[in-house]
Structure formats: structure tokens, C-alpha cells
C-alpha angles and dihedrals in degrees: 000000000000122000114229115211146128106280145245094072135126092246104057147019090216131201122327091248091056089044090056092049093050092054098039104038115014095055088076097043110146093012131102124326115278131180133029134348129267095256092065091047092048094050130093108315121238113270090011091140091068097037116105111221118185093193091202127094129192131216129290102237116141121174108242094193103049115111088223119064140147136231112203116211125197117192130195112338094171100126088061089063113046101138097167089061094047088247118127127146118173094172101090093046092046091050089054090048089053089049091051091049095044093048096049087084095043108103089211090060107017091183105202103172142011123211122195114204102210140261090096089166135029097223110022087238115163091228090052088055090049087064092043086053091055091050095050092046084077089064091043094052094056098042095245117169117236145142132216137189140187124265128196090266090057099049141004128227122013134307093287090068095109126218120005136163085256092059095042089054109030102021128119093286090068088066101050091113097038117113091209101049109110100177147275141250119260091267091056090224095100116058139175129215132187122201129181120235137149087006093299139102115243125197123214117193112200104196127192118254089253116028126193124216086261089060092046092050090051091050092049089050092051092053091048089052092056101040097165099051127101110233131218114195118209124185137142102246123033115111131012132199118266094208130071134248098219094118132039132249083043117251092225102178106213105001093202094056110027100115133082134189114269121226090265091039089061087060092050089047093052099041102038119003109044099059096036105081091184090073102089101153133038127189128193141165128190096092133067151244101042117257144159144203141175122230129185116238126213090278090057092249128131122261112192112214123195137183115195122175132146103174090117092058131083116315089001089292092309093240091305115183134203117219121211107200107198114200112184092182095058093032090233141120111211112201125200132168120216141166110222091186092061092038090056090057121093103266091224092057097046116112116237090253093051091049090052088058102042088095126013108211109171121123094262091051106037117038146119129245119202110216125169092214095191093051094041093051097036094102092065100017104043112210107243109235111222106235121240114262127225119257093237090065092058097049094102121180110292096022106161098176137004121182123181130165108216125117096017106093143001115266112267096022117118129244114231132223112276093022114140132224111194127231103242091202088075090232093118100248094137119170126233127204117242124184125201114231114270094021121142117253094244097052092116119034140165114257137192091210113113145157109271092239097040116120094226117053091219145070145179120263111214121194101189141130145125135277085087109014108243140151147080124266138171134243140192116240124269091255101036110140091231091065093073097037112118099179097221093170095048139275147215122220117189134179144152123232141178126185119210127233090256092060109134127197094215095045098034111020117123093017109149127234087198132003141168116229121234123081129250093240095051086053092054096249121158142150135069118009092357118147107193092205099050123096122266092243126020126172098189147157111243127224090241107087094318095288114177111236129190106198116180141162108224126208093248100054137050090215132058134263114219128201114195128197131194127268114292118215120229125254092028127106117237132191113215125188135176118200127189119187095195091276115035133037123218129184119211130197115197088345094307123114114241123236095245103064105135119229091224128123107251114176121193129319122284114239136194090186091257128139128273120238129216111206092357132104126188135204121195091353098308129094109256103175141014125215124263116210141036125308123195133189117344122201129179119191128182096229140046115276126201120237089255087063096051120118086257094060118133 
């Protein structure tokens, strides 16, 4: 396998074209001006007759608080700036810059920052950098936030090289008015930038293509000075792809693990990345094809390492950009690769080759990365635990019953038959423990597991099911006031639930979290969808993908109204609420109404004066299944509550 990259480098000899450039042009990098005059560079760019140029630019206005934001990444644009060969074309890069600025204010993109990965020019010529300067002036004029770094075609040697056209053009002085610029090392080749997104500060380190110990020391100090910031490391050379580009679409092997550290990358890993847990994402250019891998750092956490480079593609990549769409709600980074220059062209006028490169959609260019941001950043941004709240605070007007399971038993210890759990509303709807014959002693235990927004930091763990019937449940007393309540004016029923990994549709489907005894047939119910043997009220988890269902027989109908939710994944806590405003019933999951909330008048809940069950479900008057999973706080109120009044309220 050959390694494709912009030589010179310690990993590859490269293609003959790049070898020629190395010998002919880069030997003089940073020295006197070579090549043609400014009049040629400032003239009509090559291919300008086919380049689309909007000429209009919007406003830089990202939302720093939105939980969705985008980092734009621009790799090697060197073939657009080859001044010594009289070939300069700013148009593609400027079109990408316009796209970045315009989409900073688009909520679907919310571009907050742009990182260039080096090799801004092909020849390090001062006149090439003069044109680079003009292109980046577009970002400067609109106050856009960005970082740059030097690649091996921009400079030679390491960051102790001294003055160069790159430093004169793109050095720290360029960022003196930037709100995101956080400083540079003494050489000016290594810079730090801080942008605001999702209510946090994010640190970008833009490191030289070859960094000395002094540069690494500076970078380590910057990270230490900002101990609570996630860090994105950008540099030119870090990982390369371990598959070839001799076919297209690329045969990339495992697209999630097809990159390895280069020789220099090993140095960067050892001196900067491994011991800095804040670095969670690295981005580099230089090599192709694009690739990525994930490596564990010294703390045992993932570092996502990506190489993106399209200089070998049509028009040298044409200023192509990669968009990293961060979504802290979904705990995902969605990645896409686009060419705004081509997208700005009239689709009918695009050449076939251009059309193929408008969007790059292979598995190494368009993908999603699951990241639990809170967990990944917890070592330096501790997740605040919402404290437990006293029961008295949750006793809103109209509370008929409030059961919670904290402070009554050590986690893991079992509840015993006949044990009582008090109704904290003071209405006398206490629960008593009932165990089915043949059930294990630990079928119902106290647990410290809980929903993060649950008032009580505790729950009950039910180990029940059918085949054969087993488990322990709870019941209100025969004379509990709640038994006769019909809730004619409305109601709100809330609870918290989590299903374990061994939940099984056949053994655990249709078990109820909460139900009211008394069968529909005994209450005289009949008609469509009526099952005469089912209980009058059941708040259950179905056998179809663990969908929550609230099935109830109202006072005004002889047949039931059924509210259906979507599938609930296991090992995740869910807040469920049913709200009836005196006419209509709605089911909510995590405060969001579900799709199947019937637009049917449904007044009250039919009662035969029989007890309520927690964790039990009956058929034809006998318990036929016991719940399997954890159940947290349960509150029943005799009026409709708004979502802001739920037990999860802030």
C-alpha cells in the first residue's frame, strides 16, 4: 500500500508531480519572491468562465446557545494558489467562505467556526499569499471566526523557522480583532482559538505542521489554563489512511477504522494528545484518501482522529469543506462533505465532473459519530447532579396520591409481603406488598436508580413476568379513597420507568406500571375494541417494541380510549404522563405529546370501587402478569397539569 500525501514528509516519497514541486518551488519557501507579477495574479482566474460567483454575502450570526452547531473544516487548498506557475483562483474558496458566513445564521447549520488544515498555497510564494490574504479578507470583513495553520507547502522546517510569507500574511496579527482568538506561542505558528457553542466554550488548537518541544509545551500550558474546555486539535499531519485510492468509489475497508498515526503523528500523540483528556477530536489534512479512526487516551477515553483532504480530486478539491454538525441533544456529530462553489452553479450548467463533486457521499466523507458528550467530558466538566427534592414540594393542588421509594430501604434489599409504602399526599392511599406464589424473595427490591429529573433519587426494581406467572406488586387498601375516584373534572398521572436489557416481549409485554382493578365486562362495558376481561384502567408497556399504552374506560363511553406512545429503549429512564382536561386525554413521553392521542371525548375513569395496583395487571379479575423493570415516583392529581407542572419541572 502506498501513502498518498503532500510531500515532503517522512512517510512518503509522493507522486512525481509533487516531487517536482518540492524540488522546484519549496526549496525557496520563505525566501525572496519568485514567479510572476501581481498583475497576472490579479487578473481573470483560470476557469473563471465556468465558476459561479454569487457576489453577495450574508451576516455572521451564529447562535452560541443552541444545542446544535456546526464546525466547518477546509483542508488543503494549495492548487488554488500556485503563483509561481501563474495559476491562482480564489473563486472556489471565496464561495465556500460565503457559504460559511451565510449559514452561520441558519439554525439547521449554525456554523460557529471554520478551521483550515494547512497547505494554503502550493509554493509558499509571497504573491500566492497575497491572494490568500484577499480571500480570507472576506471572512475578516464579516467577523467570521476561523483558524489557520501552516502545511509543508506553506513553510519548511519546524516552528522555529522564523519569518515567512505565511507568518506575515496569516500570523497572529491577523486575528487582533477576532473575538475568538486566544493567543499564540512566541513563534506565531501555533495559535489558540475559543468559540462559544451550546452554552460552552470550546478550544481549538491550530498547530504547525512540525512543532518543536517549545510548541508542545505552549499547547499543554494553554490546555491547562482552560481546564474545563473541550479541545479540538487541528494540524496538517497526524493520521493517514491505510487503504489506497486506486479505485473510485474508494474501497475503504472499515470506514470507521481506516487511519493510523503517521511517524510525526506518533510524536504529537505522545507529547500532546495522550495525556490531555480534553482533546476529543483531531483533524488533519496532508494525506488522502480521507479516513478516520478512534484511539483510547491515557484516561481510557476516545479520541476521534480524522484526515480529510480532497486536493487529488477535481479542481484540486475546489475549496471543498467538511461540515461537522454537533447535536448535543442527540449525542451525535453528523459529518457531510460539500463543495459550495459547485453548489452555487446552475445545476443545468454543471459539467458531469463538477456535478459528481458537489457532494461527496461515500462512507469516509458522509457519516455520523455517536458521542455521549456529558460522559466524554465528565472528567473535566463534571455533570451536575440534580438534587433530590422533598415530597412536600411536589404536593401540588389536587394531589390524590404520591408514592416514592427513597429513604425506606437499602438499595438491593427486598421488600416483604405485607410491607407498607405510605401515600405522601396524606390522603391515605397507602400501598401494601403482595407476592405471587412461587416467587423469589428478591422479586421486588429497593433501588438507587432514578430518572435524572425525578424528585426522589430512588425506585423499585420489579422482577416479574409470565411463563410462569411470578413477581411481587403493590396494591392500595380495600377502603383507599383513590379506589372510588372517577376524576370527572380531569386528572394527571405521572410516573418514571426503565426497562432492563433482559426485558422480553413474550414474558413481559403488557405488564402494567399502574392499573385499576375491575374488569370491563363487570362494569358493563362493550363495543369496539372492548376486552371484557381487561382492567378498567391500565398504564402498561406493550409487547410491540416496549410502547407505553394508556388504555382506559371513560364514564361517557362503553368502549375504551387508548393512547399509544413510541418504542422505549431499554436501560434508559423515561418520564411518562397522562393528562385529561375533563374532555380529552393525552399521553406524554419526556414532556412531549405522542402521535396517537385520540381526538375523542373521554370523561373521567370508570370505577368499581376496587384497588389500584402498582406493577400488577389483572385479567378476568385475577393478576396475570407482574411488571419487569424499575418504577420511580408516581403521582396522581385530580386536574390537568401543564408540562411545566410535571414532576420533571425545573
